[in-house]
N, C-alpha and C positions, 0 to 999 in steps of 0.2 A: 329757269332763270333767263331774264332778258339778255340778248346778245351784247348789248352795250354795258351791262353790269358785270357779266362773267369775268372779263379781264381785271376789273377793279377788285371784285370780291376774291378772286384767286390769288391776289398778292399776299393775302393774310390767311386764307382759308382753303380747305379742301372740302368741297360740297359732297356730302355722302347722304344718299337717300336710302332709308331702310323701310321696307314694306312689311306689313303684317304677315304676308304669305311666306316670308323668308324663314328658313330654318334657323332656330335660335333667337327669333325675334323677341319672344316673351322674356327670356333670360337677359338679353342685352338691354332692352328697354326698361325692364324692371330694375336693373342695377343702376341705370342712369336717372330714371324719372322719380323713383322713390314715392310712388303714389300720386304724382301730379297727373292731371287729366288734360285732355284736349288734343286734337289733331288739326292741322299739322302742329307738331311740337318741335322747337328748335333748341339745340344745345351747342354751346361752344365749349370744346373740351381742352383741357391742358394736355401737354405731351404724355403725362402718365395715365390719361384716360378719364380722369375725374372731371366733373362739370365745373367750369369756371363761371358761367352764367347761362341761364336758359330763358325761354320765351314766356315764363310766368312773371308778370310784373308784380314784384313783392308789395307795392303800395296798393294795387287794385286786387291782387290775388287771382288775376285772370290771365289766360294764355293769349298772347298776341297772334298766334298762328301765322297766317299770311297777312301781314299788317294792312289794314284798310282804314280804320278809324284814326283820327289825328293822334289820340293817346297811344295807339298801337305803334304808329310810326315814330312817335317820340321815344317810346321804350326801345324800339329797334336801334335808334341812335345811341341810347344808353348801352345796349349790348355791344355795339360796334366800338364805342369809345373805351369800353372796359377791356377790349380784347385785341385791338389792332396795333400793329407796330409799323406797318409799311404804308397803310392808307393815310392820306392827308385828310384834314377836316373838310376840305372841299369835296373830296371823293365820298366821304361819309354823307355829307349833305346831298350830293348828287344821287346817291343810292336812295336816300329818304325821299327825294323829289320824285323818283320813279315810282315808288310805292303810291305816292299821292296821285300821280298821273294815271296809274292803273286802277285807282279807286272807282268803283261803280258810281254812275250818275250823280 
């Protein structure tokens, strides 16, 4: 995560990376993803561990992964707006802008 985004993101989220090599990976991911495909896959969890929203855009049926395309960045914003309580709309827009800046060529 970019250094300028980390403090904004951490207002509302704890960024946890789970690698396939980790013990218990299959059980954990299987319980969260319920057959959804694609990596990287993002999920925002409720305090009880259930999935509030994930990176599969329900309209497109595709995983945004690490957002690059415009539609992926737009769905990133949907995910943020559905789950933030401390981030402002300006901060959500700033995070989206950084995905666009990092987009290849």
